[in-house]
C-alpha positions in Angstrom: 41.6 10.3 31.4 40.6 8.8 28.3 37.2 7.0 27.9 36.6 3.9 26.0 34.3 0.8 26.0 33.9 -2.2 23.5 30.6 -2.4 22.1 30.2 -5.8 20.2 34.0 -6.4 19.7 34.3 -2.7 18.5 36.1 0.1 20.4 34.5 3.3 20.9 36.5 6.4 22.5 33.9 9.2 22.4 33.0 10.4 25.7 29.4 10.3 26.6 27.4 13.7 27.4 27.1 14.6 31.1 23.9 12.7 32.5 23.6 10.3 29.2 22.6 7.0 29.6 24.1 4.0 28.1 20.9 3.1 25.8 21.2 6.4 23.9 24.8 6.3 23.8 24.4 3.1 22.0 21.6 4.2 19.6 23.7 7.0 18.6 26.4 4.8 17.4 24.0 2.7 15.3 23.1 -0.2 17.7 19.3 0.4 17.0 18.7 -3.3 18.6 18.6 -1.4 22.0 15.1 0.1 22.2 13.2 2.7 24.0 10.2 1.7 25.8 9.8 3.3 29.2 12.3 5.8 29.9 12.6 4.2 33.5 14.0 0.9 33.4 10.3 -0.7 33.8 10.0 -2.7 30.5 13.6 -4.1 29.7 13.4 -3.3 25.8 17.0 -1.7 26.3 18.4 -4.6 28.2 22.2 -4.9 27.2 25.0 -6.9 28.8 27.9 -5.3 30.4 30.8 -7.7 31.2 28.3 -10.3 30.7 25.7 -9.0 33.3 22.3 -7.9 31.8 21.4 -4.2 32.7 18.6 -1.8 31.6 20.7 0.4 29.7 18.1 3.4 30.0 19.1 3.4 33.8 22.9 2.5 33.6 24.9 6.0 33.1 27.1 5.5 30.1 30.1 7.1 31.8 29.9 3.6 34.2 30.4 1.8 30.8 34.0 3.3 30.8 36.7 0.1 30.1 33.9 -2.5 30.2 32.8 -4.9 27.3 29.0 -4.3 26.3 27.0 -6.7 24.1 23.9 -5.9 22.5 21.4 -8.1 20.5 23.5 -7.4 17.3 26.4 -8.9 19.0 24.8 -12.3 20.4 25.3 -14.1 17.1 29.0 -15.2 16.6 31.3 -13.7 14.0 30.3 -16.0 11.4 26.8 -15.2 11.9 25.7 -18.4 13.7 22.6 -17.3 15.7 23.2 -17.7 19.5 20.8 -20.6 20.8 18.5 -18.2 22.5 18.0 -16.4 19.0 17.4 -19.9 17.2 15.0 -20.8 19.9 12.9 -17.5 19.5 13.0 -18.3 15.8 11.7 -22.0 15.9 9.1 -21.0 18.6 8.0 -17.5 16.8 8.4 -16.3 20.4 7.5 -12.5 19.7 4.9 -10.3 17.6 5.5 -6.9 16.8 9.3 -7.9 18.2 10.0 -4.5 19.8 10.4 -6.2 23.4 12.4 -9.2 21.8 15.8 -8.0 22.0 15.2 -7.2 25.9 13.9 -10.8 26.2 16.8 -12.5 24.4 19.4 -10.5 26.3 17.5 -11.3 29.9 17.3 -15.0 28.5 21.0 -15.4 27.2 22.2 -14.5 30.8 19.8 -16.9 32.8 21.2 -20.0 34.7 19.6 -22.9 35.5 18.3 -22.0 38.6 16.8 -18.9 36.9 15.2 -20.8 34.2 13.4 -23.2 36.6 11.7 -19.8 37.7 10.8 -17.8 34.7 8.3 -15.4 36.4 11.0 -14.2 38.5 13.5 -14.3 35.9 11.3 -12.1 33.5 10.0 -9.5 36.3 12.0 -6.9 34.6 10.7 -7.5 30.8 7.4 -6.6 29.5 5.6 -8.0 26.4 2.3 -6.4 25.4 1.5 -8.7 22.3 2.1 -12.2 23.1 0.7 -13.0 26.3 4.2 -14.4 27.4 3.2 -18.1 26.2 5.1 -18.0 22.8 8.2 -16.6 24.9 8.0 -19.4 27.7 8.0 -21.8 24.4 11.0 -20.1 22.8 13.1 -20.8 26.2 11.6 -24.1 26.8 12.8 -25.1 23.4 9.5 -25.5 21.6 9.4 -25.4 18.0 6.5 -24.4 16.3 7.7 -23.2 12.9 7.1 -25.2 9.7 8.5 -25.2 6.0 5.9 -27.1 4.0 6.5 -27.9 0.1 5.9 -25.3 -2.7 1.9 -24.4 -2.6 1.1 -25.8 0.6 1.4 -22.6 2.9 -2.1 -22.0 3.7 -2.9 -23.7 7.1 0.6 -24.2 8.1 2.9 -22.6 10.6 4.8 -20.3 8.6 7.3 -18.1 10.4 7.3 -14.3 10.1 9.4 -13.2 7.4 11.0 -10.5 9.3 11.8 -13.2 12.1 15.7 -13.2 11.3 16.0 -9.4 11.5 13.8 -9.2 14.9 16.1 -12.0 16.7 19.3 -10.1 15.7 18.1 -6.6 16.2 18.2 -5.7 12.5 14.5 -5.1 12.0 14.0 -1.4 11.4 11.4 0.3 13.6 10.8 4.0 13.2 13.6 5.6 14.8 16.1 2.9 13.7 17.6 5.6 11.1 20.2 7.9 10.8 19.1 10.9 8.8 22.1 13.4 8.7 21.1 17.1 9.9 18.3 15.8 11.9 16.6 18.1 14.7 14.7 17.2 17.5 11.3 18.6 18.5 9.8 18.7 22.1 6.1 19.8 22.7 5.1 22.3 25.4 1.9 21.1 27.1 -0.9 22.7 29.0 -1.1 22.7 32.8 -4.7 23.3 32.7 -7.6 21.5 31.8 -9.2 24.5 30.0 -7.9 27.8 29.1 -7.9 30.4 26.5 -4.0 31.3 25.4 -3.8 35.2 25.5 0.1 35.6 24.6 2.9 33.4 24.1 6.3 35.0 24.7 9.1 32.6 22.9 11.9 34.9 22.7 13.9 33.6 25.8 13.7 30.2 24.1 14.7 31.2 20.9 18.0 32.5 22.4 18.9 28.6 23.9 21.8 27.8 21.7 20.7 25.3 19.2 17.1 26.2 19.1 15.9 26.8 15.7 12.2 27.5 15.8 9.3 27.9 18.3 6.0 27.0 16.6 2.6 28.1 18.2 -1.0 28.4 16.9 -0.1 31.5 15.3 2.0 29.1 12.9 -0.6 26.7 12.4 -3.2 26.3 9.7 -6.5 27.4 10.5 -8.6 24.6 9.4 -9.8 22.0 12.1 -9.8 18.1 11.2 -9.7 14.9 13.5 -6.7 12.9 14.6 -8.7 9.6 14.0 -8.2 7.9 10.4 -11.2 6.5 8.6 -11.5 6.1 5.1 -14.2 8.3 5.0 -13.4 11.4 7.2 -16.9 12.5 7.6 -17.3 9.8 10.1 -15.4 12.2 12.6 -15.9 15.5 14.0 -13.6 18.4 12.5 -12.6 19.8 16.0 -8.6 19.9 16.0 -5.9 22.4 15.5 -2.5 21.3 14.9 -1.5 24.1 17.6 -5.0 25.6 19.0 -5.5 29.1 21.0 -7.7 26.9 23.2 -6.4 24.1 25.3 -8.9 21.7 26.4 -7.0 19.0 28.6 -4.2 18.9 30.8 -1.2 17.9 28.6 -2.8 19.4 25.3 0.2 20.6 23.4 0.6 24.5 23.0 3.9 25.1 21.4 6.7 22.7 19.5 10.4 23.8 20.2 12.6 22.3 17.5 16.4 22.1 18.0 19.5 20.7 17.5 19.3 18.1 20.4 16.3 16.9 22.6 17.9 18.7 25.7 17.9 22.0 23.6 14.7 21.5 22.8 13.5 20.6 26.4 15.4 24.0 27.8 13.5 25.7 25.2 10.0 24.4 26.3 10.9 25.6 29.6 11.5 28.9 28.7 8.6 29.6 26.6 6.1 31.8 28.6 2.3 31.2 28.1 -0.3 33.8 29.8 -3.5 31.5 30.1 -7.2 32.6 30.8 -8.2 29.6 32.8 -11.4 28.8 32.0 -14.3 26.4 34.1 -13.8 22.5 33.3 -15.8 19.5 33.2 -14.4 16.0 33.8 -17.5 13.9 34.4 -19.5 12.8 31.1 -22.9 13.0 33.3 -22.4 16.5 34.4 -21.1 17.7 30.7 -24.7 16.9 29.4 -26.4 19.0 32.0 -27.6 22.3 31.2 -25.1 25.2 32.4 -21.8 22.8 31.7 -18.7 24.6 30.5 -18.9 23.9 26.7 -15.9 22.0 25.3 -16.2 23.0 21.8 -18.2 25.8 21.1 -18.6 25.2 17.1 -21.1 25.1 14.7 -22.5 21.8 14.6 -22.9 21.0 10.9 -19.6 22.2 9.9 -17.9 20.4 12.7 -19.9 17.4 12.4 -20.7 17.7 16.2 -24.1 16.2 17.3 -25.1 18.7 20.2 -22.0 21.1 20.9 -23.9 23.1 23.5 -24.6 19.9 25.5 -21.0 18.5 24.7 -22.5 15.7 22.7 -20.5 14.7 19.9 -22.5 11.7 18.6 -25.5 9.8 19.9 -27.6 7.3 18.4 -31.6 6.3 19.6 -33.4 3.3 18.4 -36.0 0.9 19.3 -37.4 -2.3 17.7 -40.5 -3.4 18.9 -41.7 -2.1 22.3 -39.3 -2.7 25.2 -41.9 -1.8 27.9 -44.1 -4.7 26.5 -41.1 -6.8 26.4 -40.4 -6.1 30.1 -43.9 -6.6 31.1 -44.2 -10.0 29.4 -41.0 -11.2 31.3 -41.2 -13.2 34.6 -37.8 -11.7 35.6 -36.4 -8.5 35.0 -32.7 -7.6 35.8 -31.2 -4.1 35.6 -27.9 -2.6 36.8 -25.3 0.0 36.0 -21.8 -1.2 34.7 -18.5 0.9 34.1 -15.5 0.4 32.8 -12.3 2.5 33.0 -9.8 4.2 30.9 -6.8 1.9 29.7 -3.8 2.9 27.8 -2.5 0.9 24.9 0.8 0.8 26.2 2.6 -0.2 23.1 6.3 -0.5 23.6 7.2 1.9 20.8 5.6 5.1 21.5 4.2 7.5 18.9 6.7 9.5 16.7 7.5 10.5 13.3 10.6 11.9 11.5 10.3 13.9 8.3 12.4 15.4 5.8 12.4 16.4 2.0 14.4 14.3 -0.2 16.2 15.3 -3.3 13.1 15.2 -5.4 11.7 18.0 -3.1 9.0 15.4 -1.8 7.8 15.5 2.1 8.9 12.1 3.4 7.4 11.1 6.6 8.5 8.0 8.4 5.9 7.2 11.4 5.1 4.6 13.7 1.3 4.5 12.0 -1.2 1.6 11.3 -2.7 4.1 8.5 0.2 5.5 6.3 -2.2 6.1 3.5 -5.0 7.9 5.3 -2.4 9.8 7.3 -1.1 11.2 3.6 -4.2 12.1 2.6 -4.8 14.0 5.7 -1.6 16.1 5.5 -2.4 16.6 1.9 -5.4 18.3 3.0 -4.1 20.1 6.1 -1.2 21.9 4.0 -2.8 21.9 0.7 -0.1 19.3 -0.8 -0.7 17.4 -3.9 -0.5 13.5 -3.0 2.4 12.9 -5.7 4.6 15.1 -3.3 4.1 13.3 0.0 5.5 10.1 0.8 4.2 8.4 3.9 6.2 5.0 5.4 5.7 2.8 8.2 8.6 0.9 9.3 8.1 -2.1 11.4 5.6 -0.9 14.0 6.4 -1.9 17.7 2.8 -2.4 18.7 -0.4 -0.4 17.8 -3.7 -1.9 19.0 -5.8 0.9 17.3 -3.7 3.6 19.2 -1.8 4.2 16.0 -5.1 4.8 14.0 -4.4 8.5 15.0 -2.4 11.5 13.3 -0.9 12.5 16.8 2.4 13.7 15.6 2.7 13.4 12.0 1.0 16.7 11.6 3.4 19.0 14.0 6.4 17.5 12.6 5.5 18.0 9.0 4.5 21.9 9.8 8.1 22.0 11.5 9.5 20.4 8.4 7.7 22.6 5.8 9.0 25.8 8.0 12.6 24.8 8.3 13.5 22.6 5.1 15.2 20.3 7.5 14.6 17.0 8.8 12.6 17.0 12.1 12.1 14.2 14.7 9.5 13.8 17.1 9.4 10.9 19.7 6.9 10.3 22.6 8.1 9.7 26.1 6.5 7.0 28.1 4.9 9.8 30.3 3.5 11.5 27.0 1.6 8.5 25.9 -0.3 8.6 29.1 -1.3 12.2 28.8 -0.5 13.2 25.4 -1.8 10.3 23.2 -4.9 8.5 23.4 -6.9 5.9 25.6 -9.7 3.4 25.7 -13.0 5.2 26.1 -14.6 4.7 29.6 -18.2 3.7 29.6 -21.2 3.7 31.6 -23.8 1.3 30.9 -27.2 0.8 32.3 -28.5 -2.3 31.2 -31.9 -4.0 31.6 -32.8 -7.4 30.6 -36.1 -9.5 30.7 -36.8 -13.2 30.1 -39.6 -15.9 30.8 -39.3 -18.4 33.2 -38.2 -20.8 30.2 -35.2 -18.5 29.6 -36.6 -17.0 26.5 -35.0 -13.5 26.4 -38.3 -11.0 25.8 -36.4 -7.3 26.1 -32.9 -5.8 26.1 -32.4 -2.1 26.6 -29.1 0.0 27.2 -28.2 3.4 28.0 -24.6 3.9 27.0 -22.7 7.2 28.0 -19.1 7.1 26.5 -16.6 9.7 27.7 -14.5 10.6 24.7 -12.3 13.3 26.2 -11.4 16.7 25.0 -11.5 15.8 21.4 -14.0 13.5 19.3 -11.4 11.4 17.5 -13.3 8.0 17.2 -15.6 8.7 19.7 -19.0 8.6 17.7 -17.9 5.7 15.7 -16.8 3.8 18.8 -20.1 4.8 20.4 -21.7 3.4 17.2 -19.9 0.1 17.2 -20.4 -0.6 20.9 -24.2 -1.3 20.5 -23.8 -3.2 17.4 -22.9 -6.9 17.5 -23.0 -6.8 21.1 -26.7 -6.7 20.9 -27.3 -8.3 17.5 -25.5 -11.5 18.8 -28.9 -12.4 20.8 -32.4 -12.5 19.6 -34.8 -10.6 21.5 -38.1 -9.0 19.8 -37.8 -5.7 21.9 -34.8 -3.9 21.8 -34.0 -0.1 22.8 -30.7 1.8 23.0 -29.8 5.4 23.9 -26.2 6.2 23.5 -24.5 9.2 23.9 -20.4 10.0 22.9 -19.7 13.2 25.5 -16.9 15.6 25.5 -15.2 16.1 28.8 -12.1 18.4 29.5 -9.8 15.2 30.0 -7.3 13.2 27.9 -8.9 12.2 24.5 -10.0 8.7 24.0 -9.3 6.6 20.4 -9.8 3.4 18.9 -8.7 0.5 21.1 -8.9 -3.0 20.5 -12.5 -4.0 20.2 -13.7 -0.5 19.5 -16.3 -0.3 22.2 -17.6 -3.7 22.0 -15.5 -4.9 24.9 -16.9 -2.3 27.4 -20.7 -3.0 26.2 -20.2 -6.7 26.4 -19.1 -6.6 29.8 -22.3 -5.4 30.5 -24.3 -7.3 28.3 -22.6 -10.5 29.2 -22.8 -10.3 33.0 -26.3 -8.9 32.8 -27.6 -12.0 30.9 -25.7 -14.0 33.3 -27.3 -12.6 36.1 -30.5 -12.9 34.4 -30.1 -16.4 33.8 -29.2 -17.3 37.6 -32.6 -15.3 38.8 -34.6 -17.5 36.1 -32.8 -20.5 37.6 -31.1 -21.5 34.5 -27.3 -22.4 33.9 -26.0 -19.2 32.3 -24.3 -21.2 29.2 -27.6 -22.8 28.3 -29.7 -19.4 29.0 -27.2 -17.8 26.4 -27.2 -20.7 24.0 -31.1 -20.3 23.8 -30.9 -16.9 23.1 -28.0 -16.7 20.5 -28.4 -15.8 16.7 -28.4 -18.9 14.7 -26.9 -19.3 11.1 -28.5 -17.5 8.4 -30.5 -15.2 10.7 -30.3 -11.3 10.3 -28.5 -9.3 12.8 -30.7 -6.9 14.3 -29.5 -4.0 16.8 -31.8 -1.6 18.2 -31.4 0.5 15.1 -32.3 -2.2 12.8 -30.5 -4.8 10.5 -27.0 -4.0 9.0 -27.3 -4.8 5.6 -24.0 -5.6 4.4 -23.2 -7.7 7.3 -23.6 -11.7 7.0 -23.2 -14.7 8.9 -21.1 -16.4 5.9 -20.0 -19.0 8.4 -21.0 -20.3 11.6 -18.9 -21.3 14.3 -20.9 -20.4 17.8 -22.3 -23.6 18.3 -18.7 -25.0 18.4 -17.5 -22.5 20.6 -20.2 -23.1 23.3 -19.4 -27.1 22.6 -15.8 -26.0 23.5 -17.2 -24.2 26.7 -19.2 -27.2 27.9 -16.4 -29.6 27.7 -14.3 -27.4 30.0 -17.2 -27.2 32.4 -17.8 -30.9 32.2 -14.2 -32.2 32.8 -13.3 -32.9 36.4 -11.4 -30.1 38.4 -7.6 -31.0 38.5 -6.3 -27.6 39.4 -5.0 -27.7 43.2 -7.1 -25.2 45.6 -5.8 -23.9 48.7 -8.0 -24.6 51.7 -10.9 -22.0 52.6 -10.6 -20.5 48.9 -14.0 -20.1 47.1 -14.0 -21.5 43.5 -16.2 -20.4 40.4 -16.4 -20.6 36.7 -17.9 -18.2 34.0 -18.5 -17.8 30.4 -19.0 -15.1 28.2 -19.7 -14.8 24.0 -18.9 -12.1 21.5 -19.4 -11.4 18.2 -17.5 -8.6 16.0 -17.8 -7.8 12.3 -14.7 -8.6 10.2 -14.5 -4.9 9.1 -15.8 -1.6 9.5 -19.4 -0.5 7.8 -18.8 1.6 4.6 -16.0 0.2 3.0 -12.5 -0.5 3.7 -10.4 -0.1 0.8 -7.1 -2.3 -0.1 -5.0 -2.8 -3.2 -2.1 -5.4 -3.7 0.3 -5.9 -6.7 2.0 -9.0 -7.5 4.7 -9.3 -9.9 7.2 -12.0 -11.3 11.0 -10.9 -10.9 13.6 -11.5 -13.4 15.1 -13.9 -11.1 12.1 -16.1 -11.0 11.1 -15.1 -7.4 8.1 -13.0 -6.8 7.5 -9.5 -5.4 4.3 -8.5 -3.5 3.5 -5.2 -2.8 0.6 -4.6 -0.3 -0.3 -1.2 1.7 -1.0 -2.7 5.1 1.0 -1.9 8.2 2.8 -5.1 10.0 3.0 -4.3 14.1 2.6 -7.9 15.1 -0.8 -8.4 13.7 1.1 -10.8 11.5 -0.6 -10.1 7.9 2.5 -9.9 6.4 3.0 -13.6 7.0 -0.6 -14.3 5.7 -0.2 -12.4 2.8 2.8 -14.3 1.7 1.0 -17.7 2.6 -1.9 -16.7 0.1 0.2 -15.4 -2.6 2.6 -18.7 -2.3 -0.6 -20.8 -2.5 -2.0 -19.4 -5.6 1.2 -19.1 -7.3 2.6 -22.8 -6.4 5.8 -21.3 -4.7 7.2 -21.4 -1.1 7.2 -18.2 0.9 10.6 -17.6 0.7 10.5 -17.1 -2.9 8.4 -14.0 -1.9 9.3 -10.5 -1.4 7.2 -8.2 0.5 7.0 -4.6 0.3 4.2 -2.8 2.4 3.2 0.0 4.5 4.5 2.5 1.9 2.3 5.0 -0.1 4.6 4.4 -3.1 4.2 0.6 -3.4 0.5 0.4 -3.9 -2.5 2.7 -4.9 -4.4 2.9 -1.8 -4.8 1.0 1.5 -7.3 2.1 4.4 -5.0 0.6 7.1 -4.4 -2.3 9.2 -7.5 -1.8 11.9 -10.9 -3.0 12.3 -9.7 -6.5 11.9 -9.3 -6.3 8.1 -5.4 -7.5 7.6 -6.4 -10.5 6.4 -9.9 -10.3 5.4 -9.6 -7.1 3.4 -6.2 -6.6 2.3 -5.4 -10.7 2.3 -8.5 -10.6 -0.3 -6.8 -8.0 -2.3 -3.5 -10.0 -2.2 -5.6 -13.4 -2.9 -6.9 -11.4 -6.6 -3.7 -10.2 -7.4 -1.8 -13.6 -6.9 -4.2 -15.3 -8.7 -4.5 -12.9 -11.6 -0.8 -13.2 -11.8 -1.3 -16.9 -11.9 -3.7 -16.6 -14.8 -1.6 -14.1 -16.5 1.6 -16.4 -16.2 -0.2 -19.6 -17.3 -1.7 -17.6 -20.6 1.6 -16.4 -21.5 3.2 -19.7 -21.1 0.6 -21.5 -23.0 1.1 -19.1 -25.8 4.5 -19.2 -25.9 5.0 -22.8 -25.9 2.0 -23.1 -28.4 0.2 -25.9 -26.0 -3.5 -25.7 -24.5 -3.7 -23.7 -21.3 -5.3 -26.5 -19.8 -2.0 -28.6 -20.1 0.3 -26.0 -18.0 0.3 -25.9 -14.3 2.5 -23.8 -11.8 5.3 -25.5 -10.0 7.9 -24.0 -7.4 10.2 -22.5 -10.0 8.6 -23.1 -13.8 5.6 -23.8 -15.8 5.0 -27.3 -16.1 3.6 -28.9 -19.2 3.6 -31.9 -21.1 6.7 -31.4 -23.2 8.8 -30.2 -20.2 9.3 -26.9 -18.2 9.6 -23.3 -19.1 11.7 -22.1 -15.8 9.8 -18.9 -14.5 13.4 -17.0 -15.3 13.1 -17.9 -19.1 9.3 -17.0 -18.9 10.0 -13.7 -17.6 12.7 -13.1 -20.4 10.3 -14.1 -23.0 7.6 -11.6 -21.7 10.3 -9.1 -21.6 11.3 -9.5 -25.0 7.5 -9.0 -26.4 6.9 -6.0 -23.8 4.7 -7.7 -21.5 5.0 -6.9 -17.7 4.4 -10.0 -15.7 2.2 -8.3 -12.9 -1.2 -8.1 -11.8 -3.3 -5.8 -9.4 -5.9 -6.9 -6.7 -8.6 -4.7 -5.1 -11.0 -5.4 -2.3 -13.7 -2.7 -1.3 -14.2 -4.3 2.3 -17.8 -5.3 1.6 -19.8 -7.7 2.0 -18.7 -8.5 5.4 -18.9 -11.6 7.7 -18.6 -11.9 11.6 -16.4 -14.0 13.9 -17.2 -15.5 17.1 -15.3 -16.1 20.4 -16.2 -17.6 24.0 -14.0 -17.5 26.9 -14.4 -19.3 30.1 -12.4 -19.0 33.4 -12.2 -21.2 36.6 -11.0 -19.1 39.4 -10.2 -19.2 43.2 -10.7 -16.4 45.3 -9.3 -16.1 48.8 -12.2 -14.1 50.8 -9.6 -12.9 53.4 -7.4 -11.2 51.3 -9.1 -10.7 47.8 -6.6 -12.2 45.9 -7.6 -14.3 42.8 -5.9 -17.4 41.1 -7.1 -18.4 37.7 -7.0 -22.0 37.7 -7.8 -22.4 33.8 -8.5 -20.6 31.1 -10.4 -21.6 27.8 -10.8 -19.8 24.7 -12.9 -20.9 21.8 -12.4 -18.9 18.4 -14.1 -19.2 15.0 -11.7 -17.5 12.7 -12.9 -19.4 9.4 -10.1 -21.2 7.8 -7.0 -20.5 10.0 -4.4 -19.3 7.6 -1.6 -19.7 10.2 -2.6 -21.6 13.4 0.9 -20.7 15.5 0.3 -17.2 14.6 -3.8 -16.9 14.9 -3.1 -18.6 18.4 -0.7 -15.7 19.5 -3.2 -13.2 18.3 -5.9 -15.2 21.0 -3.4 -15.2 23.5 -2.3 -11.9 23.4 -5.6 -10.4 23.2 -6.7 -12.5 26.4 -3.6 -11.2 28.4 -4.3 -7.8 27.1 -8.0 -8.1 28.3 -6.9 -9.5 31.8 -4.7 -6.4 32.3 -7.9 -4.1 31.6 -9.8 -6.8 33.9 -7.6 -6.9 36.7 -5.2 -4.0 37.3 -5.2 -1.4 34.1 -6.4 1.8 34.6 -5.6 5.5 33.6 -6.4 7.5 36.5 -7.3 11.1 36.2 -7.9 13.3 39.2 -10.7 15.7 40.0 -8.9 18.5 37.7 -8.7 16.2 34.6 -4.9 15.6 35.1 -3.5 11.9 34.6 -2.1 10.4 37.4 -0.6 7.3 36.3 1.8 8.4 33.7 4.4 5.7 34.0 4.5 2.0 33.8 5.1 1.3 37.5 2.1 3.5 38.5 0.1 2.1 35.7 0.4 -1.7 36.3 0.8 -4.0 33.0 0.6 -7.2 33.5 3.9 -9.1 33.7 5.2 -12.7 32.9 3.9 -14.1 36.3 0.3 -12.4 36.1 -0.7 -14.2 32.8 -1.9 -17.9 32.7 -1.4 -20.4 29.9 -4.7 -20.1 27.7 -6.0 -23.3 26.1 -7.1 -21.9 22.5 -9.3 -23.7 20.4 -10.2 -22.9 16.8 -13.6 -23.9 15.6 -14.0 -25.9 12.1 -15.6 -23.2 9.5 -14.8 -21.8 6.2 -16.2 -18.4 5.6 -18.1 -17.7 2.4 -16.6 -13.9 2.2 -13.0 -14.0 3.7 -10.1 -15.0 1.3 -10.0 -18.6 1.1 -12.6 -19.0 4.0 -10.5 -16.9 6.6 -12.1 -14.5 9.0 -10.5 -11.8 11.5 -9.0 -12.8 14.8 -7.1 -9.9 16.2 -9.4 -7.6 17.8 -12.3 -10.0 19.0 -10.5 -12.3 21.5 -10.3 -9.4 24.2 -14.2 -8.9 24.6 -15.1 -11.7 26.2 -12.7 -11.9 28.7 -13.8 -9.2 31.2 -17.3 -10.7 31.5 -16.1 -14.2 31.6 -13.8 -13.3 34.3 -16.6 -11.3 36.3 -19.2 -14.0 35.8 -16.5 -16.6 37.2 -16.1 -14.2 40.1 -20.1 -14.0 40.9 -19.9 -17.7 40.7 -17.6 -18.1 43.4 -18.6 -15.3 45.6 -22.2 -14.8 45.0 -21.4 -11.1 44.4 -21.9 -9.2 41.2 -19.2 -6.9 40.5 -20.1 -4.2 38.2 -17.1 -1.6 37.7 -13.5 -2.6 36.3 -10.8 -3.1 36.9 -11.5 -5.9 39.6 -8.5 -5.3 41.7 -7.8 -7.3 45.0 -8.7 -4.2 47.3 -12.1 -3.7 45.4 -12.9 -7.3 45.5 -11.8 -7.7 49.4 -13.7 -4.6 50.3 -16.8 -6.1 48.6 -16.6 -9.6 50.3 -15.8 -8.0 53.5 -19.1 -5.7 53.3 -21.2 -8.7 52.3 -19.5 -10.9 55.2 -18.1 -13.5 52.5 -16.1 -16.1 54.1 -14.6 -19.4 53.7 -16.9 -22.2 52.8 
């Protein structure tokens, strides 16, 4: 019996492979709008319609589609290109950020009836979004229109839609693996079952006999040199402790061998047949134990060459500093509070997993297409690793399906490049969702001992921290996260006496890495909770206490290590943030509260630097095209951070045009000289400043050339939408380009910014909660967030960053926890065991922007991508303390943990 299905009106008769799911069948035929997010029917990114009914195509056997009509997101629009009403609504509301989940939400939404539309929490139970916090998605469903279309030159400060929006809602936006490369081979990784072992032998002979297997790569094939998977402008910031493939494994899940084959199935079978002989070694999974004498050593390397602080004590990095005399400060205090706070591992859970595909082009250049926040730094690392000249390597990031710091790493590109260099064939490696949990990175777990003292009048006298960060088996980002964690978290408060002892520690567990907030969120949980508790013990309102002790405009930012010289308060909105919270506190309670529930409210403040210390480089190039439109080349990647939109807005403002007349080329090492990457809150404040300078320089060039050509004073010329206007008329931009070309003038200009000096952004979060003492259930009655982002370039987009940051932080506060057992093995390697926030879990947060303009940032802007995350957990914990009288010091605040504490303390209904 012949097989046949119809996909978006086109017939397909090729039979699926045995066991093949509908998702892979559709993607193999070019329907790339069907996304892979979880492998298990948990995220909904692969949703399609089968005979009009939405299904998760990763769970739907392809053979069951025989004789049926299948519709993917590409088939929602009419044949003449008219968008489906749901697609139009998502465009108008900008109901997406990275857009990787959007096709799934569109397909689910398009099938909802009136009853289902009235109950969206239930309707979207099978769809996850990691970026938006769901508010923008709800707005789209409800028909709210946020997008604007301002006049030429008026783009900055307006709600401009993302340029890739039409492609996102039609499924034509191209993410990393949405390409069809002829002759592509597939890689799968064999991973270690042991937390610590030496590889004595690897037998690959059986694997090589599997039909379709081309190679099995082991440590014998890998370069001897060590490197760090972390990507920073200055590689010396990170320890060199990693090999592409090592003869020693240091955590359960570390890659041992790579099998390259014609298909994923053949590669997987090859992995099963590789025989490895291990000498199992002692392991340590607790960072405090790892620092004790006699503990197993994770990296027995030379401290100087590997840049490890104390290898024999497993301390990869540490900092110790004191200003004043903390013991004297505590002696001056009338009240001293001290306690230990703990935060857990959290997974980035970007719906697009890590992966890369690489090949040699016709010119013999190595091309790497990767889901990365740092294409330029990845190219630099590959060149150093394999002794390749930069001009022979091109790294491109397509549209990236979420990052959150997790893709500020080189986790896949090195091994894929090794295979391509060996086989001279295209090779693809795409992580499964399980591999994201045990083979990628997590947020650093922290233990923070905090001690704070204050006088009766609320004056802070001393602040002391002892911080231990578990960096896992490799030190990627470990020292940098540790240093950053004790920076702005302490500098935001005045205290004459401060002391810090902080350690980043190796253990035989899955490595930690960069994550939104970069350590600040962990330490702020402790500091903001401790100061809230100290205020209560002094007898003051916690917000009043904090307002009394916060840093003021123009004051130096002093940590226990001293003052950061290039960091400035170039605009100050923290007082406005506090004012927003005060008004929320004073407004009458309108939210209904069930009988017997306890009610409380809490606040936390946060400060973050708009960029990393030591420089963060961005180059941009703006050019006039022959048709009178503009080309803007930038290096920064787009993964829902919205920098592409803002760069067009900046350029449109400087060039007196509309954003539709500006084409952006980005995240490609061929387009500009260099870009450090889209991390550390730099997409607008660093790369945006390079765009501003390039656009401004191009505008000056065009006016100068027009004035010379027209023989009129430069002051009489001005740019308008499609021309240069002057008293005698208009010279169109097309005419100007032709005139310039005739005399050999290139209408292009470059912009550069080195990332210093830096400014700071401020945030405040406030919650009102209700707690059921009988069950531990918590309901968020109201959520208010105040953000000082300087000049807000795109309020709609910036609001989405805040809402998404709050939602992600609520996940880390309430449920998310990468659990590691006593052996060091990850126990939560799937979404259904990990518990990401769903639509029903996230409240609508009221977002308020402060009225400030930064003296350093482009056009007065500051960063606002990471910082909304940081005050959420302590604000929530402070509200829980206010409601229950109990101070919770460990995350996540799961329902069972809350109930057990309430029950033990005898807390009952009021």
